[in-house]
C-alpha positions in Angstrom: 104.9 -23.4 194.6 107.7 -24.4 197.0 110.2 -25.2 194.4 113.6 -23.5 193.7 116.9 -24.3 192.3 120.1 -23.2 193.8 123.8 -23.8 192.8 126.3 -25.0 195.4 129.8 -26.2 194.4 128.6 -26.4 190.7 126.0 -29.0 191.7 122.2 -28.3 191.3 120.0 -28.8 194.3 116.2 -29.4 193.8 114.1 -28.8 196.7 110.7 -30.6 196.2 107.6 -31.4 198.1 104.5 -33.5 197.2 102.6 -30.6 195.4 105.7 -29.5 193.3 106.4 -33.2 192.4 102.9 -33.5 191.0 103.2 -30.2 189.2 106.6 -31.1 187.7 105.3 -34.5 186.6 102.1 -33.1 185.0 103.9 -30.4 183.0 106.6 -32.6 181.8 104.5 -35.6 180.7 104.5 -36.0 176.9 101.3 -38.2 176.8 99.4 -35.3 178.5 100.7 -32.8 176.0 99.4 -35.0 173.1 96.0 -35.4 174.8 95.7 -31.7 175.4 96.3 -31.2 171.6 93.7 -33.7 170.7 91.3 -31.6 172.7 91.9 -28.7 170.3 91.2 -31.0 167.4 87.9 -32.0 168.7 86.9 -28.3 169.2 88.0 -27.6 165.5 85.9 -30.6 164.3 82.8 -29.1 166.1 83.4 -25.8 164.4 83.6 -27.5 161.1 80.2 -29.1 161.6 78.7 -25.8 162.5 79.8 -24.4 159.2 77.5 -26.8 157.3 74.5 -24.7 158.4 76.0 -21.7 156.4 75.6 -21.3 152.7 78.3 -22.8 150.6 79.8 -20.4 148.1 81.8 -21.2 145.0 83.3 -19.4 142.0 83.0 -21.4 138.7 84.6 -20.8 135.4 84.0 -22.6 132.1 85.8 -21.9 128.9 85.0 -23.7 125.5 86.7 -23.3 122.1 85.7 -25.4 119.1 87.9 -25.1 115.9 86.1 -27.5 113.5 86.6 -28.1 109.8 83.7 -27.2 107.6 81.9 -25.6 110.6 81.8 -22.2 112.3 84.4 -21.9 115.2 82.6 -21.7 118.6 83.9 -19.8 121.7 82.2 -19.8 125.1 83.4 -18.3 128.4 81.3 -18.4 131.6 82.1 -17.1 135.1 79.5 -17.3 137.8 79.1 -17.2 141.7 77.1 -20.1 143.0 75.7 -20.7 146.4 73.9 -23.6 148.1 72.0 -23.7 151.4 70.8 -26.6 153.4 67.1 -26.4 154.3 66.4 -29.8 155.8 68.6 -32.8 156.5 66.4 -34.8 159.0 68.6 -33.6 161.9 71.8 -35.3 160.6 74.0 -32.2 160.9 72.7 -31.5 164.4 73.6 -35.0 165.5 77.0 -34.7 163.8 77.7 -31.6 166.0 76.6 -33.4 169.1 78.9 -36.3 168.1 81.8 -33.8 167.7 80.9 -32.3 171.1 81.1 -35.8 172.7 84.5 -36.4 171.0 85.7 -33.1 172.6 84.3 -34.2 175.9 85.9 -37.6 175.6 89.3 -35.9 174.9 88.8 -33.7 178.0 87.9 -36.7 180.1 90.8 -38.7 178.8 93.1 -35.9 179.7 91.8 -35.7 183.2 92.0 -39.5 183.7 95.6 -39.7 182.6 96.5 -36.7 184.7 94.6 -38.2 187.6 96.5 -41.5 187.2 99.9 -39.8 186.8 99.2 -37.7 190.0 98.3 -40.8 191.9 101.5 -42.6 190.7 103.7 -39.5 191.8 101.9 -39.5 195.1 102.7 -43.2 195.7 106.2 -42.8 194.6 106.8 -39.7 196.7 105.3 -41.3 199.8 107.2 -44.4 199.3 110.5 -42.4 199.2 109.4 -40.5 202.3 108.7 -43.8 204.2 112.1 -45.3 203.1 113.9 -42.1 204.0 112.4 -42.2 207.6 113.3 -45.8 208.0 116.7 -45.1 206.5 117.4 -42.6 209.4 116.6 -45.0 212.1 118.7 -47.9 210.6 121.6 -45.4 210.1 121.5 -44.3 213.7 121.3 -48.0 214.8 124.2 -48.8 212.5 126.3 -46.1 214.1 125.5 -47.4 217.6 126.3 -51.0 216.5 129.8 -49.7 215.3 130.4 -48.0 218.6 129.5 -50.9 220.7 131.7 -53.2 218.6 134.6 -50.7 219.1 133.9 -50.6 222.8 133.7 -54.5 222.9 137.0 -54.8 221.3 138.6 -52.3 223.8 137.1 -54.3 226.6 138.4 -57.5 225.2 141.9 -56.1 225.1 141.6 -55.4 228.8 140.1 -58.9 229.3 136.8 -57.4 230.4 134.9 -59.1 227.5 135.2 -62.5 225.9 136.0 -63.4 222.3 132.4 -64.6 222.0 131.3 -61.0 223.0 133.4 -59.6 220.1 131.9 -62.2 217.6 128.4 -61.4 218.8 129.1 -57.6 218.3 130.5 -58.2 214.8 127.5 -60.5 213.9 125.1 -57.8 215.2 126.9 -55.2 213.1 126.8 -57.4 210.0 123.2 -58.0 210.4 122.4 -54.2 210.8 124.7 -53.3 207.8 122.8 -55.8 205.6 119.4 -54.2 206.7 120.9 -50.7 206.3 122.2 -51.6 202.8 118.8 -53.1 201.8 116.9 -50.0 202.9 119.6 -47.7 201.1 119.1 -49.6 197.9 115.2 -49.5 198.1 115.5 -45.8 198.8 117.7 -45.2 195.8 115.4 -47.2 193.6 112.4 -45.3 194.9 114.2 -42.0 194.1 114.9 -43.1 190.6 111.1 -43.9 190.1 110.1 -40.5 191.4 112.8 -38.8 189.0 111.4 -40.8 186.2 107.8 -39.7 186.8 108.7 -36.0 187.4 111.5 -36.0 184.6 113.8 -34.2 187.2 117.5 -35.2 186.5 119.3 -33.5 189.5 121.6 -35.7 191.4 121.0 -33.6 194.6 117.3 -34.3 195.1 116.1 -32.9 198.5 112.6 -33.6 200.0 111.2 -30.8 202.0 108.8 -32.9 203.9 109.2 -35.6 206.6 106.7 -38.5 206.8 107.0 -38.8 210.5 107.3 -35.2 211.5 105.0 -33.2 209.2 102.0 -35.2 208.5 98.8 -35.5 210.5 96.8 -38.8 210.2 93.0 -38.4 211.0 90.4 -41.1 211.7 88.6 -41.8 208.4 85.0 -40.4 208.4 83.3 -40.9 205.0 79.6 -40.7 204.3 78.3 -43.9 202.8 76.3 -41.7 200.3 79.5 -40.5 198.8 79.3 -41.5 195.2 82.0 -41.7 192.4 79.8 -39.9 189.9 82.0 -36.8 189.8 85.0 -39.0 188.6 86.3 -38.4 185.1 86.0 -42.3 184.6 82.3 -42.1 185.4 81.8 -39.1 183.1 83.8 -40.5 180.2 81.6 -43.7 180.3 78.5 -41.6 180.3 79.7 -39.6 177.4 80.5 -42.7 175.5 77.0 -43.9 176.1 75.4 -40.7 175.0 77.6 -40.7 171.8 76.5 -44.2 171.0 72.9 -43.2 171.5 73.3 -40.4 169.0 75.0 -42.5 166.5 72.3 -45.0 166.8 69.7 -42.3 166.2 71.7 -41.3 163.1 71.5 -44.8 161.6 67.8 -45.1 162.5 66.9 -41.8 160.8 68.4 -42.8 157.4 65.0 -42.5 155.8 64.6 -38.8 156.2 64.9 -36.7 153.1 67.5 -33.9 152.5 66.5 -30.7 150.7 68.9 -27.9 149.5 68.2 -24.7 147.5 70.7 -22.7 145.6 71.3 -20.1 143.0 73.9 -18.5 140.7 74.7 -15.2 139.2 77.3 -14.4 136.5 78.2 -13.4 133.0 79.3 -15.2 129.9 80.2 -14.5 126.2 80.3 -16.2 123.0 83.3 -14.3 121.7 86.8 -13.3 122.8 86.6 -10.2 125.0 85.0 -9.1 128.2 82.0 -11.1 129.5 78.9 -9.1 128.8 75.9 -11.4 128.9 74.3 -11.7 132.4 72.8 -14.9 133.6 71.3 -15.9 136.9 68.9 -18.6 138.3 67.6 -20.7 141.2 67.9 -24.4 141.7 66.9 -27.0 144.2 67.9 -30.6 145.1 65.9 -33.3 147.0 67.3 -36.6 148.1 65.0 -39.3 149.4 66.3 -42.7 150.6 64.1 -45.7 149.5 65.3 -48.5 151.7 68.4 -49.8 150.1 67.9 -47.6 147.1 67.7 -43.9 146.8 66.2 -41.2 144.6 67.3 -37.7 143.8 65.5 -34.8 142.0 67.2 -31.6 140.8 65.5 -28.6 139.4 66.6 -25.2 137.9 65.0 -22.0 136.7 67.4 -19.6 135.0 67.7 -16.6 132.8 70.1 -15.8 130.0 69.9 -12.0 129.2 71.6 -12.2 125.7 73.6 -14.6 123.6 73.9 -18.3 124.3 74.5 -19.9 127.7 74.9 -23.4 129.1 72.9 -25.1 131.8 74.2 -28.3 133.4 71.7 -31.0 133.9 72.6 -33.8 136.4 72.8 -37.2 134.6 72.6 -35.7 131.2 75.4 -33.2 131.0 75.5 -29.6 129.6 72.8 -28.1 127.3 73.0 -24.8 125.3 70.2 -22.4 126.1 69.3 -19.1 124.2 68.2 -15.7 125.4 65.3 -15.8 127.9 64.0 -18.1 130.6 65.1 -21.8 130.8 64.5 -24.5 133.2 64.8 -28.3 133.7 63.6 -31.0 136.1 65.9 -34.1 136.6 65.1 -37.2 138.7 67.2 -40.4 139.1 66.8 -43.6 141.2 69.8 -45.4 142.3 68.9 -49.1 142.5 70.3 -51.0 145.6 73.1 -48.2 146.0 72.8 -48.1 149.7 73.1 -51.8 150.9 74.8 -50.8 154.1 71.6 -49.4 155.7 70.6 -52.5 157.8 74.2 -53.1 158.8 74.6 -49.6 160.1 71.3 -49.9 162.1 72.5 -53.2 163.5 75.9 -51.7 164.5 74.3 -48.7 166.0 72.0 -50.7 168.3 74.9 -53.2 169.3 77.4 -50.3 170.1 74.6 -48.6 172.2 73.9 -51.8 174.0 77.6 -52.4 174.7 78.1 -48.9 175.9 75.2 -49.2 178.3 76.5 -52.5 179.6 80.0 -51.1 180.1 78.6 -48.0 181.9 76.5 -50.1 184.4 79.5 -52.3 185.1 81.7 -49.3 185.7 79.3 -47.9 188.2 79.3 -51.2 190.1 83.1 -51.3 189.8 83.6 -47.9 191.1 81.3 -48.5 194.1 83.2 -51.6 194.9 86.5 -49.9 194.6 85.2 -47.1 196.9 84.0 -49.5 199.5 87.2 -51.6 199.3 89.4 -48.5 199.7 87.1 -47.1 202.7 87.5 -50.5 204.4 91.2 -50.4 203.8 91.5 -47.0 205.2 89.8 -47.9 208.4 91.9 -51.1 208.7 95.2 -49.3 208.3 94.3 -46.5 210.7 93.5 -49.2 213.3 96.8 -50.9 212.5 98.7 -47.5 212.9 97.2 -47.4 216.4 98.4 -50.9 217.1 101.9 -50.1 215.6 102.2 -47.0 217.7 101.5 -48.9 220.9 103.9 -51.7 219.8 106.7 -49.1 219.0 106.1 -47.3 222.2 106.6 -50.5 224.1 109.6 -51.7 222.1 111.2 -48.2 222.4 111.0 -48.3 226.2 112.2 -51.8 226.3 115.2 -51.0 224.1 116.1 -48.1 226.3 115.9 -50.3 229.3 118.1 -53.1 227.8 120.6 -50.3 226.6 120.9 -49.0 230.2 121.3 -52.5 231.6 123.9 -53.3 228.9 125.9 -50.1 229.8 125.9 -51.1 233.5 127.0 -54.7 232.6 123.7 -56.2 233.7 122.4 -57.2 230.3 123.8 -59.4 227.5 124.6 -58.4 224.0 122.0 -60.9 222.7 119.3 -59.3 224.6 120.4 -55.9 223.1 120.4 -57.5 219.7 116.8 -58.9 220.2 115.5 -55.6 221.6 117.0 -53.6 218.6 115.6 -56.1 216.2 112.0 -55.7 217.7 112.4 -51.8 217.6 113.5 -51.7 214.0 110.7 -54.2 212.9 108.1 -51.9 214.7 109.5 -48.9 212.8 109.3 -50.8 209.6 105.6 -51.9 210.3 104.6 -48.4 211.3 106.2 -46.8 208.3 104.5 -49.3 206.0 101.1 -48.8 207.7 101.4 -45.1 207.4 102.4 -45.4 203.7 99.3 -47.8 203.1 97.0 -45.3 204.8 98.3 -42.3 202.9 98.2 -44.4 199.7 94.6 -45.5 200.3 93.6 -41.8 201.2 94.9 -40.7 197.8 93.3 -43.7 196.0 89.9 -42.7 197.5 90.5 -39.1 196.4 91.2 -40.4 192.9 88.0 -42.6 192.8 85.7 -39.9 194.1 87.7 -37.1 192.4 87.3 -35.0 195.5 90.4 -33.4 196.9 88.4 -32.4 200.1 88.2 -36.0 201.2 91.7 -36.3 202.9 92.7 -37.7 206.3 96.4 -37.3 205.6 97.4 -33.7 206.0 100.6 -31.8 205.8 101.5 -29.5 208.6 105.2 -28.7 209.1 106.6 -30.1 212.3 103.2 -31.0 213.7 102.9 -34.6 212.6 101.1 -36.9 215.2 103.2 -40.1 214.6 104.9 -41.5 217.7 108.1 -41.5 215.8 108.2 -37.7 216.0 108.9 -38.1 219.7 111.7 -40.6 219.1 113.6 -38.5 216.6 116.4 -36.4 218.3 116.6 -32.7 217.7 119.7 -33.1 215.6 118.2 -36.2 213.8 116.7 -34.3 211.0 116.5 -36.7 208.0 118.9 -35.7 205.3 
């Protein structure tokens, strides 16, 4: 990571490149930190659902004391260990685990999508700043030359070698270049603030290590038409939403399946104050069966009380005292119209699945359209860069010719102003075309989620822009 911080005259300097800017931004982004925490919550939920397959254990205590007039006092204490094990639930818990997994996958996908969007925004902001920085250098150099020519014109006017109109022309030329220079400077400062906001870097001395015109190689786009955006997090998230909706739909459609649990208990009780001494144990079962909008439930128990008097709890009827020996019960109940939401849940499940399917198909078409649009834009901007290179080469030679003629007194200031305007406009067009090309390159990388698809490569001092040949050895952009 090419990032370091040094201190010079009590002022921090941050040297940054494209990769380190992205790293800074992703590490500092609070939304990504929250999404990363949500991933952990989804994983914990999945573990909770897995625990439903394990026996449920509980320790139960019951104490009764009756002090009644004209009756014998009664005391009862009972302590037991109970367990319950699910045997069959119609696959409901398995589907609940799948839904928890899908929620975890969605959290992962959401994190990747937001990180991908942030990366793209940082790339755009960084490249915009690089573009403006390159343009700023050329406008600054042109401004210095305009000041020099104005000063020379004033000296020549004092010697009656130039007219007052020549001085006014030089002042007008300087004012126009100063305006353009100020505009570029303001845009550059605004772009720097945008990048600082995305990376959360607050240093006032913010130094870019890369140069758009010197260090980047632009290659002719060559993308296979078969390249599909099915590796992208957007596509995967949509697919996960579809699978999750399908599972939830299956859940609502399988409401009719019964649930069967078995359990048991072991413990001791006593009918007097003192240690618990009478052992009791038993087995039980529970069967739940949906009946349309109603439901039925059957519970059964077979237990043994070794001595004394115990209590068994009958669902729907309450506790019952039992004596020494075996005891059992069978209890059934029917809840009439206690599950009126069945039809609504089935309808909602079907509707949500159909909506998720339609959204997924629409996203596939949208991603394909975006891919083709960006590929066409890449080819178009690459062609425009070639045109801009030729135009800039022509305007550069024309400017040098006019400058030479002007120095020899064979050219007019208006011709020089026109030539400089054409030259600066060509620089502006080339810079914007390179920016659009690089932005489209990173946008295609985002859509396909494939970092190997790049036609905009960094190689220090080996850039293939024509501006590299126009920058003087001492003209390194500060």
